[in-house]
N, C-alpha and C positions, 0 to 999 in steps of 0.2 A: 529491363535495366535489374540490377539484382535490389532488392528493398534491403532498408538501413535502418540501424535504432535510430537514426535522426527522424527518419522517415515515418516509427511509429512514435516518435513522440509528438513530431511537428502533426499525425492525424490523432492525437487524444483528444484536442479540445472539439474537432469536429464531432467525434462520436459520444463525446458529453452533451455539448449539444443537443444532438439528433436522439440519445437514447433518452433527455431530458424530457422535449419533446413526446417521446413515444414510452410515457414512463408508466403508464396504466398498463398499456398491453404488456411490455416487457417484463413487471414484475406479477404481472396476473396468477400465474401460478402461485407462484410463494405466498403471496396475499391469500389468496383463498385457500392454502392452509392452514394460516396463521390464523385466520379467523374460525376456525373449526373447533376452536378451543381456548380457554382462558388461561395461557398460556403465562407461567410466572418466573419464567426464566429464559435464555436463548443460549446456545450454545455455537459458539464458530469452532470446528475442525479442520485445520491447514496446517500449512508449512508452508516454508520460504516466505517469496513476495506475496501467493496469498491469502498467508499470517500477516503478513504487512500491511497487506491491503484493506484486511480487518480492522486490524487494530482502529487504519487512521478511520474507518463507519464508526466504531464503537462509542464512544461519547454521543456524537450525536444520534445513535439509535436506542441509546438508554436515555438520555433526553426529552424524545417526543414518545418512545413505547412505555414509559416508566417500568421496565423492568431493567434486572441485571444482567448485561451481556459480557459472557465469558468467552476468551480464546483461548483454545488448549489445540498445542501439538498433536498432530494422529498418533504421533508416539507415546506420548504422554496419556492420552484418552486411552489407547488401548491398552497399556499395561500399569494404570496406575488410576482412572477414575472409576471411584467407588459411589458416588452417590447419583441416584438415579431418579426420577418422579416424572410421571406420566406427564406432566404440563410440562415440558421441557419441549424446546425448540429447536430442532439442531438446524446447520445450516453445514454440509459438508463441501469445501472451497478444494476446489484443482483445477489449476488453467488446462491442463490434459487429461484431465479425468481418470488418470490411469495409475495415479500413486496407489503403490500397495496398500502404506499402512492408511489414509487417508480412509480406503475402502474397507478396507480392514474395522479401522476404528467404526465404521458408519453401522456393519453389521452388528459389535457389538453394542451400538445404543440402541438399533430396532429388536434387537435379542431382548431388551430395556423395557419394551413399550413406547422407547423415543420416537416422537414425528422428525422424521427426517427429509431434508430438501437438498438435492444436491445443484450445487452454483458448477459450473466449468463454459470451455470455449467449444467444446467439444461433446455433444450431445449423445451421439454414436457411440462415444468410448465405455470402457465395462461401466463406468460409475453410476450409469444407469439399471445394473443391476443391483444395486446395494443402497437403494432412495426409496421413498416411497413416489416422488418427483423428481424429475430434473430439469432444468432452468438453463438457456444459455444467457451470461448475465451480460451479452453484448459488445464483446471486442472485436467482433469481425476475425478476420485472420489474422496469426501473427506468428511468425517460423522463426524468430531467432529466439533461443532459449532466454537470452538476459532481458526479460520481458519488461515494458514499460507501459505498452496501453492496455494493456491488461490489469497492470495495477490500476490504474487510473478508473475504467471501467468497473472494476471488483468494488473498487470506497464506492463509487456512484448509485451502483446496481443498491449494494446495503443504503446507502441514503435515501435512495428512490423509496428501497423498500419499507423502511420508516416513515415518508412521509404518507405513503397508500396507505399501510397499514393503518397509522397513528388514526389518520383521516374519516378511515370507516369504522374506527373503535370509538370515536367524539373524541379523542384526545387532543386532538387540534381540530380548528374551525376553517373556514372556506378563507377567511382573506390571510391567517399562517396558511395554509396547503397553498393557494396563488403566491405569496411571498415567496416561500421555499423555493418555490419551480423558478421565481424571476432569478432570484438570488444565482441559482444554476448558471441558468442562461447566460449570465454578466459572471459569471466564474469561468464558463468555456472562451469568454471574449479576453480576460483575462490571460488565461493558460496560452492564448495564441501569444499574444503580447509579452506574455513571459519566458515563450521559450526564444523570441529573439531578443531580449533584453539578457538570457542566463548565456547566449550565445558571446553576445560584447562583452559580458563580463569574464568570462573564460578566456575569451582572444587577450582581453587586457591583462589577464592574470594566467598566460598558456603555461609560462616555464614553470611556475609555482605548481600547479594544477595539474602539471604531464608529471612531475618528477614528485611524486610522492612518496612516502619513505612509511608514514605512517597515522591514519587519521582519524580526529575522536571528531563525533558528530554528536552537538546537544539540541533537545527538541523539547518540548513541556507540552502536558495536555495533549490534544489531537494531533500534534506537529509530532511530537514522540515517534509518534508511528513513522512520517516523513523521513525523520534520520534511522530507524529503523532498515528501510529502506533502503537511503543511501549508502548505509555501512555495505549492506548485502551487495549493492550494484555496483558501488566500486570496486570492493573487494574480488570480486565477482568477473569483475572486465579487466581490471588493470593489474591483478596479481596483487595489491598493496593491504598490509592491514589495517580494518575500517570497523570501529567500533561504536555504537551507539549508544547514549547515554541520558537520563535524563537531567536535563539541565543542572539541578541541586545536587542530584548524585555526584556530578562528575567533580564537584567541590569536595564530596567526604573519601577522597585517598584517590581515584582515577586520574584526580589532576596535577600528582605527583610525579606520574611518569611523562609528565608531557616537559617537553624543550625543543631545544632550537629547531629539527629534525620534525619535530611534529607539526603537522597539518589539524589546527581545530575549527570546525564550522556551526559557529551559532544560526538556529531558527527562531527569528523572534516574529512568531506567529501573529501577533495582537493578546489582546486581552487583558487581565491584571499582570501578568508575570511579565511585560512587556520593557519596561523599564530596570526590570532585573537581568534581562538577557543584557540590554545595551549597557549594563554598569561591568557586567562579567566580559563583554567584548572587551570594553573602551581599559579594562585593567590583566587582561590576559597576555600581553603584550609584554610584561615581564616575565613571559615564560618561553613564549617563542612571538613571530614577527611575523609567521604565518596563520595567519587572524582571519577569518570571514566572516561575513555576518549578511543574510538574508532577512532583509525588514522593509516594513511601509516606510520608514522615517528617510530622509533625504541626510545623507553625508558627503563631504567632500574626500572620497575614501575611494579609489579604484578597488577594495577589496570589499565593499559594501555591494550589495546587489539588493538596489529600493523596487521593490515590486508595487504594484496597486494593491490596495485594502478592498478586501474581500472581507466576511464574518468568521472568526476565529477556526467555527465549523464545518467549515468547507475547505479550510488552508490547504489542506495536505495535496488537495488537486493540485494546488498551484508550486507548492515548496517541493515536492518530488522531483520537477523539474529539471533543476538546477543539478540534483545528483546524476540524475540520466543522464545530464548532457556531459558533464565529468567521466561519467565512464564510458559512454560511447565513444568521445574523444581518445579515453585512457585505451579502448581496445582498440584503436586505430592505429595503435602503438607497440602492445604488446601481444604476445602470441605464448600461451603458455606450453612452454615443453613438455610436460606429463598428460596433457590434454587425453593423448590417447589413451593412456596409462586411467587416468580419471576416472573416464568412460568404461574402462573393462571393469573397472573396479567395481561403480554402479549398478553394470549389469550383473557380475556376478553376486551381489548383495541383493539384486532383485528389488531394486526400490519403487520399479515402476513396472506395472504389466506392459508385457507388448502390444504394439498397434493389430488392432484388425485387420484395416485396409480400410474402414469406410471414414475414420477421421478425417477434420482436415485442420490445416495447423499443427502447433506442437504434437 
């Protein structure tokens, strides 16, 4: 039977659990490289969903490793990055390992003496020739280009890398180390529960959530990464325009375009801004009735998806799921009439290197 996006979304929780249990081995090569020097900055070079998955982990990495983590698109790094320090640690991220921009950026980083680790799902892809060490981030095989479990497992890998590296550097103690792992094991169970809750939420609101004209997604903190990925996934799978905004920035201009045709989805991932998220949700109805909320609070409102509570710094592993389901369900109803032309254009501009025949998955 052909695998589907929904199959991959459902599989993500099992992968998160198994990869957490295998944390030391999974991250070993990357952690060993990180321990070779007293690095003072981490740069993650990535595009598309790899950028978004990295963003989901950024604040947690900074929290544990006590260094600045910058996520830079491959094109920008190639053409505009000018600050280089040999105490900068670089991750180059690409699920297929064939992104020409990412691999060129890694060459540039290495030419300036930076330590580069490749993260991919295809360790036999050409990326291996552009890094000091290449790691499989543990997604298994994903054959559908609209990646889902690849995002969850990338975020998880970076979270686990931060935990393992921080522990080895003495930045967290054994109790903290064990607590984070136990929290992630609990998150895997919440992800499975969220999958079923989100399917029911989508079913209850199916008419609106498949009749999308323009989508605005609001997140904050860590969950701005979930908003970024949600917007990308909805746009590429349903053909409808979708944009992510930091929640408060939405009020500084973007809300002007919000009207009855707009769908606004707010992510309340807990922490200090939680009350603010719910205040915005409750008052946005003066602009559009198509307002949805992801939260851990209970509402008597079918447009609110109530999820189990987990630490805010791991919440994107859960909060990406409803958007993936909207996208998967929308993809079942929409065929891009220009898809062949799009693929031809991408091939002409050479955004990915051809496969060598050894790769699995994308």
